[in-house]
C-alpha positions, 0 to 999 in steps of 0.5 A: 144240433147240426144247425147249432153247431154251425151257428155256434162255430161261425159266431166263434170265427166272427169274434176271432176276426175282430180280435175278441179271442186271439190264440186259444182264448175265449170259451163259448158254449150254447145249450142244445137239451135243458133236461137233462142240461147239456152244452155245445162247446169248443174244446179247451187250449184250440184256436177258436177261429178255426174249430169246425161243427164236428170239432165241438164237444158235448158237455153235461151239468157236472161239466164232463165231456159226453160226446167228442174229442177234447177236453173241456175249459175249466171255465165250463163251471162258470158257464153252467153257473151263469146258465142256472143263474140268468136261465142263459141259452148261450154264454161267450167269453171274450179276451179283447183288450179293452175288456182285459184292461178296464176289468183290471183298472176297475177291480178295486171300485167293482164295476164299470159304469156305462151311462148315456149312450144310444147303443145301450139299447141294444141290451135286453130290457134297456129302452132309452139312451139315458139310463146307466147300467153297471157291469160287475168286475169280481177277481180272477181266481184259478179255483173256478168253483170259488170264482163261479161262487163269487160270480154268482153274487153278482149275477142278479144285477149284471146287464147280460155280461159280467167281467173277470179282472184281467181276464175279460167278458162274459156276456149271455142271452136266451139264445146265441143270437141274443148272447152274440148281440150283448157281446158286441154291445157290451165290447163296443161300450167298454171300448167307448168307456176307455177311449174316453177315459183316454180323452179326459186323460189328455184334455 
């Protein structure tokens, strides 16, 4: 538990330094026990760049805080759904400018297509740049149960990540290390996609 707490807070600080969870944005979880399910998370409404291991809360499968001080994010329900549907061991939610912008622009299409980039090989299961993955985009909803239900219909084909319109990226992996890699890869590819669109506009 101590090691998991240190690794999660270290990951949050690194993502914060990259400008992917400014203010109180973002929420991050790691599974520390499967049966019964227990998640280690940062409490809601705090600066994720200044959270220490002792500040983390432990949450059960009903999104209830069972250890620590503070409130669980309402988006814990979406973390739990991703863990259940994808067998994830960690879920990282970022609020980068690029991810937030593209998720809004591409809502009507329902996905952001990423194709032909060498960095695609950083996603688990991808072995060549000569491929295309589609990151699902779903509409935002303040009813987190409805948001989670909407996400569940798109998770089977998601490339370890999903965008919520106007809100940002959720990425996951079997463990925290893999989830962080998927977050970095997807954020990189989203940035490439945005910049490529700008070049086309000005050509």
